C-alpha positions in Angstrom: -40.6 20.0 16.5 -38.4 17.1 15.3 -38.6 13.9 17.4 -35.3 12.6 16.0 -32.6 11.6 18.4 -29.6 13.9 18.7 -27.0 12.8 16.1 -24.2 13.0 18.7 -26.1 10.7 21.1 -26.8 8.4 18.2 -23.1 8.0 17.5 -22.3 8.1 21.3 -19.7 10.8 21.0 -19.2 14.3 22.6 -20.1 17.4 20.6 -16.4 18.3 20.5 -15.5 15.0 18.8 -13.2 15.5 15.8 -13.4 13.7 12.5 -11.3 10.7 13.5 -13.4 10.1 16.6 -16.6 10.4 14.6 -15.3 7.9 12.0 -14.1 5.5 14.7 -17.5 5.6 16.5 -19.4 5.2 13.2 -17.1 2.3 12.1 -17.7 0.4 15.3 -21.5 0.9 15.3 -21.9 0.3 11.6 -20.1 -3.0 11.8 -22.3 -4.0 14.7 -25.7 -3.0 13.2 -25.2 -3.5 9.5 -28.0 -5.6 8.0 -25.5 -8.1 6.5 -24.6 -9.1 10.0 -28.2 -9.0 11.3 -30.4 -10.6 8.6 -34.1 -10.2 9.4 -33.5 -8.0 12.5 -35.7 -4.9 11.9 -34.4 -3.2 15.0 -30.8 -3.4 13.8 -31.8 -2.1 10.3 -33.5 0.9 11.9 -30.5 1.5 14.1 -28.1 1.3 11.1 -30.2 3.9 9.2 -30.0 6.2 12.2 -26.3 6.0 12.6 -25.7 6.3 8.8 -27.8 9.5 8.7 -26.0 10.9 11.8 -22.6 10.2 10.3 -23.6 11.5 6.9 -24.3 14.9 8.5 -21.6 15.2 11.1 -18.7 14.1 8.8 -19.5 17.1 6.6 -18.1 20.4 8.1 -20.8 22.6 6.5 -23.7 20.2 7.5 -22.3 19.8 11.0 -22.1 23.6 11.4 -25.7 24.0 10.4 -26.8 21.1 12.6 -24.9 22.6 15.6 -26.7 25.9 15.1 -30.2 24.9 14.2 -30.4 21.2 15.0 -32.6 18.9 12.9 -34.6 22.0 11.7 -31.6 22.8 9.5 -32.5 19.9 7.2 -36.3 19.7 7.4 -38.1 20.2 4.1 -35.0 20.4 2.0 -31.7 19.0 2.9 -33.3 17.0 5.6 -35.5 15.1 3.2 -32.4 14.3 1.0 -30.4 13.2 4.0 -33.3 11.1 5.3 -33.5 9.4 1.9 -29.9 8.6 2.0 -30.0 7.4 5.5 -33.2 5.4 4.9 -31.7 3.2 2.2 -29.0 1.0 3.7 -27.7 0.1 0.2 -28.0 3.5 -1.4 -26.4 6.7 -0.2 -26.4 5.4 3.4 -24.3 2.5 2.3 -21.9 5.0 0.8 -21.0 6.0 4.3 -20.5 2.4 5.2 -18.4 2.1 2.1 -15.9 4.6 3.6 -15.5 2.2 6.5 -15.3 -0.8 4.2 -12.5 0.8 2.2 -10.7 1.9 5.4 -10.7 -1.7 6.7 -10.3 -3.7 3.5 -8.8 -1.2 1.0 -5.2 -2.3 1.7 -6.1 -6.0 1.4 -7.8 -5.4 -2.0 -5.0 -3.3 -3.3 -7.0 -0.1 -3.3 -5.8 3.3 -2.3 -9.0 4.9 -1.3 -11.4 7.0 -3.3 -10.6 9.2 -6.2 -7.6 8.7 -8.5 -6.2 5.1 -8.4 -2.5 5.5 -8.3 -0.5 2.3 -8.2 2.9 1.9 -6.6 5.6 0.6 -9.0 7.0 -2.9 -8.6 10.1 -3.6 -6.5 13.0 -5.0 -8.6 15.8 -7.4 -7.7 19.4 -7.2 -9.1 22.0 -9.9 -8.4 25.5 -8.5 -8.0 28.6 -10.7 -7.8 31.6 -9.4 -5.9 35.0 -10.9 -4.9 36.1 -11.4 -1.3 38.6 -8.6 -1.7 35.7 -6.3 -2.7 33.7 -7.4 0.3 36.8 -6.5 2.4 37.5 -3.1 0.9 34.0 -2.1 -0.4 33.4 -0.9 -3.9 31.3 1.4 -6.1 29.6 -0.6 -8.8 27.9 0.6 -11.9 24.9 -1.5 -12.8 22.4 -1.6 -15.7 18.8 -2.3 -14.7 16.0 -2.8 -17.2 12.9 -1.2 -15.6 9.6 0.6 -16.4 9.8 4.4 -16.5 7.2 7.1 -17.0 6.7 7.8 -20.7 8.4 11.1 -21.6 6.1 11.7 -24.6 3.0 11.9 -22.4 4.6 12.6 -19.0 3.2 9.3 -17.7 -0.5 10.3 -18.4 -1.0 7.7 -21.2 -2.8 10.3 -23.3 -1.5 11.8 -26.5 -0.3 15.4 -26.5 -3.2 17.8 -26.5 -5.5 15.4 -24.9 -6.1 14.2 -21.4 -7.6 11.2 -19.6 -11.3 11.4 -18.9 -13.1 10.3 -15.7 -14.5 6.9 -16.2 -18.3 7.2 -16.5 -18.9 3.6 -15.3 -17.4 4.1 -11.9 -17.3 7.9 -11.7 -13.6 7.8 -11.2 -13.6 5.5 -8.2 -12.0 2.6 -10.0 -14.5 0.2 -8.4 -18.1 -0.8 -8.9 -20.6 -2.4 -6.6 -23.3 -4.9 -7.3 -26.0 -5.5 -4.7 -28.0 -8.7 -4.4 -30.3 -8.9 -1.4 -28.2 -8.1 1.7 -24.9 -8.9 -0.1 -22.8 -6.3 -1.8 -19.9 -7.2 -4.0 -17.2 -4.7 -4.8 -14.8 -5.3 -7.7 -12.5 -3.3 -10.0 -14.2 -1.4 -12.8 -13.8 -3.4 -16.0 -14.2 -0.3 -18.2 -11.1 1.5 -16.8 -9.4 -1.5 -15.2 -9.5 0.1 -11.8 -7.7 3.3 -12.8 -10.8 5.6 -12.7 -9.8 7.1 -16.0 -10.6 6.5 -19.7 -8.0 7.4 -22.4 -9.7 8.2 -25.7 -6.5 9.2 -27.5 -3.7 7.0 -26.2 -0.1 8.0 -26.5 1.6 6.5 -29.6 4.9 5.9 -27.7 3.5 3.9 -24.7 0.2 2.8 -26.2 -1.7 4.5 -23.4 0.1 2.6 -20.6 2.0 5.7 -19.4 5.1 3.6 -18.9 7.9 2.4 -21.2 10.7 -0.1 -20.6 14.2 1.3 -20.5 17.6 0.4 -19.1 18.8 2.6 -16.3 22.4 3.0 -15.2 22.8 3.3 -11.5 25.7 3.4 -9.1 25.7 1.1 -6.0 28.0 1.7 -3.1 29.0 -1.6 -1.5 30.2 -1.0 2.1 33.2 -2.9 3.5 32.3 -6.0 5.5 29.2 -7.2 3.5 28.5 -10.9 3.5 26.9 -13.4 1.2 23.2 -12.6 0.7 23.5 -9.0 2.0 20.7 -6.9 0.6 21.1 -3.3 -0.3 17.9 -1.2 -0.8 17.7 1.7 -3.2 14.5 3.5 -2.4 12.5 4.7 -5.3 14.8 3.1 -7.9 12.4 0.4 -8.9 9.7 0.4 -11.6 7.6 3.6 -12.0 4.1 3.6 -10.6 1.0 3.8 -12.7 -1.2 6.9 -12.8 1.5 8.9 -11.2 2.0 6.5 -8.3 5.3 6.3 -6.4 8.1 4.1 -7.8 9.0 0.8 -6.2 12.4 0.0 -4.7 15.4 -1.7 -6.1 17.0 -4.5 -4.0 20.6 -5.4 -4.7 21.4 -9.0 -3.5 25.2 -9.6 -3.1 26.9 -12.9 -3.9 30.6 -13.2 -2.7 32.8 -15.5 -4.9 34.9 -18.2 -3.3 38.6 -17.3 -2.7 41.5 -19.6 -3.6 43.3 -19.0 -0.3 40.8 -17.7 2.3 37.6 -19.1 3.7 35.3 -16.8 5.5 33.4 -17.5 8.7 31.4 -14.5 9.7 34.0 -11.8 10.5 36.9 -14.3 10.7 39.1 -15.7 7.9 40.7 -19.1 7.7 43.6 -20.3 5.6 45.7 -23.5 5.4 49.5 -23.2 5.3 51.5 -26.4 4.5 55.0 -26.7 6.1 57.5 -29.5 5.8 58.0 -32.0 8.6 61.5 -30.6 9.3 60.2 -27.2 10.1 57.4 -28.6 12.1 59.9 -30.7 14.1 62.7 -28.1 14.5 60.6 -24.9 14.5 60.9 -21.8 12.4 58.8 -19.1 10.8 56.6 -18.6 7.7 54.9 -15.7 6.1 51.2 -15.8 5.2 49.2 -13.3 3.1 46.5 -11.1 4.4 43.4 -10.1 2.5 44.4 -6.4 2.5 47.5 -7.3 0.4 50.0 -7.4 3.2 51.9 -10.2 4.8 52.0 -11.5 8.4 54.7 -13.6 10.1 53.8 -16.8 11.9 56.3 -18.3 14.3 56.2 -22.1 14.4 57.4 -23.6 17.7 59.5 -26.8 17.8 57.4 -29.9 17.6 54.3 -28.4 16.1 51.7 -30.9 15.3 49.5 -31.0 12.1 46.2 -29.0 12.4 47.5 -26.5 14.9 45.9 -23.1 14.5 47.6 -19.7 14.9 45.4 -16.7 15.5 46.3 -13.4 14.0 44.1 -10.7 15.7 42.6 -8.0 13.6 43.6 -9.6 10.3 40.1 -10.8 9.4 37.1 -9.1 7.7 35.9 -5.7 8.7 32.7 -5.5 10.7 30.0 -3.8 8.7 29.6 -0.2 9.7 32.2 -0.5 12.4 36.0 0.1 12.8 36.4 -3.4 14.2 37.9 -6.4 12.3 37.7 -10.1 12.8 40.7 -12.4 13.1 42.7 -14.6 10.7 43.3 -18.2 11.7 46.2 -20.0 10.1 46.0 -23.8 10.2 49.3 -25.7 9.7 49.3 -28.8 7.5 52.5 -30.8 8.0 53.4 -32.3 4.6 54.9 -35.8 4.3 57.8 -35.8 1.8 57.4 -37.8 -1.5 59.9 -39.1 -4.1 62.6 -39.6 -1.5 66.1 -40.6 -2.7 67.8 -43.7 -1.4 70.0 -41.7 0.9 67.0 -39.8 2.4 65.2 -43.1 3.1 68.3 -44.4 4.8 68.5 -41.3 7.0 64.8 -41.6 7.9 65.4 -45.3 8.9 68.4 -44.3 11.0 66.2 -41.6 12.7 63.5 -44.1 13.4 66.0 -46.6 14.9 67.5 -44.0 17.1 64.2 -42.4 18.2 63.7 -42.5 22.0 60.6 -42.6 24.1 58.7 -39.3 23.9 59.8 -38.5 20.4 56.2 -39.3 19.1 54.0 -38.6 22.1 50.7 -38.8 20.3 51.5 -42.1 18.5 52.9 -43.6 21.7 49.8 -42.6 23.7 47.5 -44.1 21.1 49.5 -47.4 21.1 49.3 -47.5 24.9 45.5 -47.1 24.8 45.3 -49.9 22.2 47.2 -52.3 24.4 45.0 -51.5 27.4 41.9 -52.0 25.3 43.2 -55.3 23.9 44.3 -56.6 27.3 41.0 -55.7 28.7 39.3 -57.6 25.9 41.2 -60.8 26.6 40.3 -60.8 30.2 
């Protein structure tokens, strides 16, 4: 009768535990008792052998079924000796089980994708698209030409010449990685024979030279929605470079750059423009028309005595809000223009106006002078 401890008790799981629970329990215990973490600890080494042997049996559905029915007797004298040998060598077959955990934990960090065929995701690509402010306002459909890597049509991306196929790499047995053991340390690196692909191509495709990928220019259509801003990024999933070994393609990112406008300046969803008026209109009042970005016009009523820099707000005349029916506002700033190249008569009229001006005609200038006098008088005291 076998004196071995129950495999379920060794992994501290219930008999009904599924594969995920088994792997989680093994991962936790393997990391705890692995010889690399317990150098010179014989008890930890024995414990690691036990949990490796237990997991090696229970993770396999056929072995587990046999174990559940016959216990350890199912492997004694035959399969049991082989399993014992694998479990007894922490850096042989037993370490292969730990390697599953190693790849689960570090596979993504090392760029791996698990055991078997090493497929590589294609590179993401960037494309800079320049648009005008009007196009950012209305949206547009742009046709772009993107140089990228595509699967070779001659070999359907396999890299092998027609009539031939890629062979499993004999060095790494198709894993794409090899391990070197020195003492308690094990180093895993990409296989140099197949460069991590797990495949050897004896007869490379003449078109792609065995790469499986060729560079071509693709023509794509990009829909730019209304309301986009400077630096907006549009992602086209799967439109990047093709992946190696049949891996998924990367993504294409469109970065938008909005050109400066000769009339309007943008501030988020709002627009600003500067409208010059003569001092007569600013003094007597009136109305002007200003353009709107949608091609229309809007009237701005200027009250009597309007000062330079005053802003008028036109609601809903700004930029559209992205993916919304709302719009920002348009702010019109008045710039009162001082006349130049006056005639002799015009100068005389201005002097007469100045001489006849009464108090309150220039409230801002009069207020400033009053503050100056108060400051100066205070300084003399």
